DOMIMI-862694 format. One record per residue (C-alpha): residue number from 1; residue in three letters; x, y, z. Coordinates in steps of 0.05 Angstrom, whole numbers, plus 5000, padded with zeros to 4 digits. Layout:
% residues N
resi NUM resn ALA east X north Y up Z
...
***
This chain:
% residues 201
resi 1 resn MET east 8101 north 4787 up 7749
resi 2 resn ARG east 8102 north 4758 up 7680
resi 3 resn ARG east 8056 north 4703 up 7665
resi 4 resn PRO east 8087 north 4631 up 7649
resi 5 resn GLU east 8060 north 4633 up 7579
resi 6 resn THR east 8093 north 4701 up 7566
resi 7 resn LEU east 8159 north 4677 up 7591
resi 8 resn ALA east 8154 north 4616 up 7548
resi 9 resn ALA east 8139 north 4658 up 7487
resi 10 resn LEU east 8199 north 4703 up 7500
resi 11 resn LEU east 8244 north 4642 up 7510
resi 12 resn LEU east 8219 north 4614 up 7443
resi 13 resn LEU east 8231 north 4679 up 7408
resi 14 resn LEU east 8302 north 4682 up 7434
resi 15 resn VAL east 8317 north 4611 up 7413
resi 16 resn THR east 8288 north 4624 up 7344
resi 17 resn LEU east 8329 north 4689 up 7334
resi 18 resn SER east 8392 north 4653 up 7357
resi 19 resn ALA east 8379 north 4598 up 7307
resi 20 resn CYS east 8365 north 4644 up 7250
resi 21 resn GLY east 8428 north 4685 up 7265
resi 22 resn SER east 8472 north 4624 up 7265
resi 23 resn PRO east 8510 north 4612 up 7199
resi 24 resn MET east 8506 north 4544 up 7164
resi 25 resn ASN east 8561 north 4497 up 7180
resi 26 resn THR east 8617 north 4499 up 7127
resi 27 resn PRO east 8628 north 4428 up 7103
resi 28 resn ASP east 8697 north 4396 up 7102
resi 29 resn ILE east 8709 north 4397 up 7027
resi 30 resn LYS east 8747 north 4336 up 7006
resi 31 resn HIS east 8797 north 4326 up 6949
resi 32 resn ASN east 8786 north 4269 up 6899
resi 33 resn PRO east 8841 north 4217 up 6918
resi 34 resn HIS east 8848 north 4198 up 6846
resi 35 resn PRO east 8831 north 4256 up 6798
resi 36 resn LYS east 8839 north 4240 up 6725
resi 37 resn MET east 8814 north 4300 up 6686
resi 38 resn ARG east 8882 north 4334 up 6679
resi 39 resn TYR east 8897 north 4394 up 6637
resi 40 resn GLU east 8965 north 4429 up 6625
resi 41 resn ILE east 8958 north 4504 up 6631
resi 42 resn THR east 9008 north 4548 up 6593
resi 43 resn ILE east 9015 north 4623 up 6602
resi 44 resn MET east 9049 north 4659 up 6543
resi 45 resn ILE east 9071 north 4732 up 6547
resi 46 resn GLN east 9081 north 4774 up 6486
resi 47 resn ASP east 9110 north 4846 up 6480
resi 48 resn ALA east 9110 north 4860 up 6554
resi 49 resn PRO east 9155 north 4920 up 6574
resi 50 resn GLY east 9194 north 4877 up 6623
resi 51 resn ALA east 9197 north 4812 up 6663
resi 52 resn PHE east 9148 north 4793 up 6719
resi 53 resn GLU east 9172 north 4783 up 6789
resi 54 resn SER east 9123 north 4727 up 6804
resi 55 resn VAL east 9070 north 4685 up 6768
resi 56 resn ASN east 9017 north 4651 up 6810
resi 57 resn GLY east 8948 north 4625 up 6798
resi 58 resn SER east 8885 north 4595 up 6827
resi 59 resn VAL east 8827 north 4551 up 6804
resi 60 resn GLN east 8757 north 4567 up 6823
resi 61 resn TYR east 8708 north 4510 up 6836
resi 62 resn ARG east 8634 north 4514 up 6849
resi 63 resn VAL east 8579 north 4464 up 6865
resi 64 resn LYS east 8536 north 4457 up 6802
resi 65 resn ASN east 8471 north 4431 up 6835
resi 66 resn ASP east 8447 north 4477 up 6888
resi 67 resn ASP east 8390 north 4429 up 6910
resi 68 resn CYS east 8441 north 4393 up 6952
resi 69 resn VAL east 8451 north 4456 up 6994
resi 70 resn PRO east 8406 north 4475 up 7053
resi 71 resn LEU east 8363 north 4538 up 7053
resi 72 resn GLN east 8385 north 4597 up 7097
resi 73 resn PRO east 8339 north 4604 up 7156
resi 74 resn VAL east 8322 north 4680 up 7144
resi 75 resn SER east 8331 north 4692 up 7070
resi 76 resn GLY east 8313 north 4623 up 7043
resi 77 resn ALA east 8371 north 4629 up 6994
resi 78 resn ARG east 8421 north 4575 up 6981
resi 79 resn LEU east 8495 north 4593 up 6993
resi 80 resn VAL east 8527 north 4550 up 6941
resi 81 resn PRO east 8597 north 4527 up 6963
resi 82 resn GLU east 8656 north 4551 up 6925
resi 83 resn GLU east 8731 north 4534 up 6934
resi 84 resn ASP east 8794 north 4566 up 6908
resi 85 resn VAL east 8855 north 4521 up 6900
resi 86 resn HIS east 8925 north 4549 up 6887
resi 87 resn VAL east 8962 north 4532 up 6823
resi 88 resn THR east 9037 north 4531 up 6818
resi 89 resn PHE east 9065 north 4557 up 6751
resi 90 resn HIS east 9135 north 4537 up 6733
resi 91 resn ARG east 9179 north 4580 up 6690
resi 92 resn VAL east 9195 north 4552 up 6624
resi 93 resn SER east 9225 north 4617 up 6597
resi 94 resn GLU east 9218 north 4691 up 6609
resi 95 resn HIS east 9155 north 4690 up 6566
resi 96 resn GLU east 9125 north 4623 up 6585
resi 97 resn TYR east 9098 north 4588 up 6649
resi 98 resn LYS east 9064 north 4521 up 6656
resi 99 resn GLY east 9020 north 4491 up 6710
resi 100 resn THR east 8974 north 4431 up 6720
resi 101 resn ILE east 8900 north 4430 up 6740
resi 102 resn TYR east 8845 north 4377 up 6749
resi 103 resn LEU east 8773 north 4387 up 6729
resi 104 resn ASP east 8754 north 4333 up 6780
resi 105 resn LEU east 8799 north 4354 up 6837
resi 106 resn LEU east 8743 north 4360 up 6887
resi 107 resn GLN east 8704 north 4301 up 6910
resi 108 resn ASP east 8630 north 4296 up 6896
resi 109 resn GLU east 8596 north 4277 up 6963
resi 110 resn ASP east 8533 north 4286 up 7004
resi 111 resn TYR east 8561 north 4343 up 7045
resi 112 resn TYR east 8494 north 4366 up 7077
resi 113 resn GLY east 8452 north 4305 up 7079
resi 114 resn LEU east 8410 north 4329 up 7020
resi 115 resn GLY east 8441 north 4290 up 6964
resi 116 resn VAL east 8508 north 4288 up 6929
resi 117 resn CYS east 8538 north 4356 up 6911
resi 118 resn HIS east 8573 north 4356 up 6843
resi 119 resn TRP east 8632 north 4403 up 6835
resi 120 resn GLY east 8650 north 4438 up 6773
resi 121 resn LEU east 8708 north 4481 up 6751
resi 122 resn VAL east 8693 north 4553 up 6738
resi 123 resn ASN east 8758 north 4584 up 6714
resi 124 resn VAL east 8833 north 4588 up 6722
resi 125 resn ALA east 8860 north 4657 up 6741
resi 126 resn ALA east 8933 north 4679 up 6738
resi 127 resn GLU east 8967 north 4734 up 6777
resi 128 resn LEU east 9029 north 4764 up 6744
resi 129 resn LYS east 9064 north 4814 up 6789
resi 130 resn ALA east 9105 north 4872 up 6761
resi 131 resn GLY east 9127 north 4924 up 6812
resi 132 resn LYS east 9065 north 4946 up 6847
resi 133 resn MET east 9016 north 4920 up 6797
resi 134 resn ILE east 8983 north 4852 up 6788
resi 135 resn PHE east 8958 north 4830 up 6721
resi 136 resn THR east 8900 north 4779 up 6724
resi 137 resn PRO east 8883 north 4745 up 6660
resi 138 resn TYR east 8839 north 4682 up 6663
resi 139 resn ILE east 8811 north 4623 up 6624
resi 140 resn GLY east 8740 north 4597 up 6632
resi 141 resn VAL east 8719 north 4525 up 6635
resi 142 resn ASP east 8686 north 4523 up 6568
resi 143 resn GLN east 8753 north 4546 up 6537
resi 144 resn ILE east 8792 north 4496 up 6575
resi 145 resn ILE east 8748 north 4437 up 6554
resi 146 resn ALA east 8750 north 4461 up 6483
resi 147 resn GLN east 8823 north 4475 up 6487
resi 148 resn ARG east 8811 north 4544 up 6459
resi 149 resn PRO east 8863 north 4596 up 6484
resi 150 resn SER east 8842 north 4659 up 6521
resi 151 resn VAL east 8878 north 4720 up 6493
resi 152 resn GLN east 8875 north 4783 up 6536
resi 153 resn TYR east 8908 north 4851 up 6523
resi 154 resn PHE east 8938 north 4898 up 6575
resi 155 resn LEU east 8964 north 4969 up 6568
resi 156 resn LYS east 9039 north 4977 up 6572
resi 157 resn SER east 9030 north 5041 up 6611
resi 158 resn ASN east 8999 north 5000 up 6669
resi 159 resn TYR east 9064 north 4958 up 6674
resi 160 resn SER east 9102 north 5013 up 6710
resi 161 resn GLY east 9044 north 5038 up 6749
resi 162 resn ASP east 9045 north 5051 up 6823
resi 163 resn ALA east 8998 north 5039 up 6881
resi 164 resn SER east 8960 north 5098 up 6903
resi 165 resn LYS east 8975 north 5092 up 6977
resi 166 resn GLU east 9034 north 5065 up 7017
resi 167 resn GLY east 9013 north 4998 up 7044
resi 168 resn ALA east 8951 north 4993 up 7004
resi 169 resn ALA east 8930 north 4929 up 6968
resi 170 resn LEU east 8964 north 4921 up 6901
resi 171 resn PRO east 8921 north 4942 up 6842
resi 172 resn ARG east 8894 north 4884 up 6802
resi 173 resn ILE east 8891 north 4898 up 6728
resi 174 resn PRO east 8841 north 4854 up 6687
resi 175 resn GLY east 8854 north 4843 up 6613
resi 176 resn THR east 8809 north 4858 up 6554
resi 177 resn PRO east 8796 north 4821 up 6490
resi 178 resn ALA east 8818 north 4852 up 6423
resi 179 resn ALA east 8782 north 4917 up 6408
resi 180 resn GLU east 8785 north 4973 up 6358
resi 181 resn TYR east 8831 north 5014 up 6403
resi 182 resn VAL east 8880 north 4955 up 6411
resi 183 resn GLU east 8881 north 4943 up 6336
resi 184 resn GLN east 8892 north 5017 up 6323
resi 185 resn HIS east 8947 north 5022 up 6375
resi 186 resn PRO east 8985 north 4957 up 6377
resi 187 resn ASP east 9048 north 4991 up 6406
resi 188 resn LYS east 9011 north 5011 up 6468
resi 189 resn ARG east 8992 north 4941 up 6491
resi 190 resn PHE east 9021 north 4872 up 6508
resi 191 resn LEU east 8983 north 4807 up 6510
resi 192 resn ILE east 8979 north 4747 up 6554
resi 193 resn THR east 8951 north 4683 up 6527
resi 194 resn ILE east 8928 north 4625 up 6570
resi 195 resn ALA east 8920 north 4557 up 6537
resi 196 resn ALA east 8898 north 4489 up 6560
resi 197 resn LYS east 8918 north 4420 up 6537
resi 198 resn GLU east 8881 north 4357 up 6556
resi 199 resn SER east 8927 north 4306 up 6589
resi 200 resn PHE east 8879 north 4255 up 6620
resi 201 resn GLU east 8909 north 4200 up 6663
***
């Protein structure tokens, strides 16, 4: 027969392991009811081999001050909350699309009882689909605030590429900045520019 103190120790161990294995509760992230820091995002396409079937996008937000987030029980790390929000881009022409984002879309709040969490925008990423390829240019928050365009180059040969397996996820092709190869072979690339314009309310 086990001693009472042994049973108590085993019970405490089981409770501790259960608590350590439990993930932190995900907070209910709220949207700012009256966001004001609005930017118009414009996507411009130049020298692409053809049209794009769809143009979508998303904005990535992340909490800037991790001291408002609790420590994980086992690792002691802080899992800083992130949130991706869909952006609708409207077609202006075959070569231009526009959408609207807000820097202050998410509401700063005390989500964990450790102080106010302050949200910040990380980047805006676009997804331009052509056949079985998705081209993924982006613009970072520093470029957005400075209203400095992000210019990225893509190989024309990727435009008509094909997925490696039937039913596989569509390949995502990131862009590259201007490089020596691009400058020496301008006929082999097309470019996508993402620009931001401040439009505060």
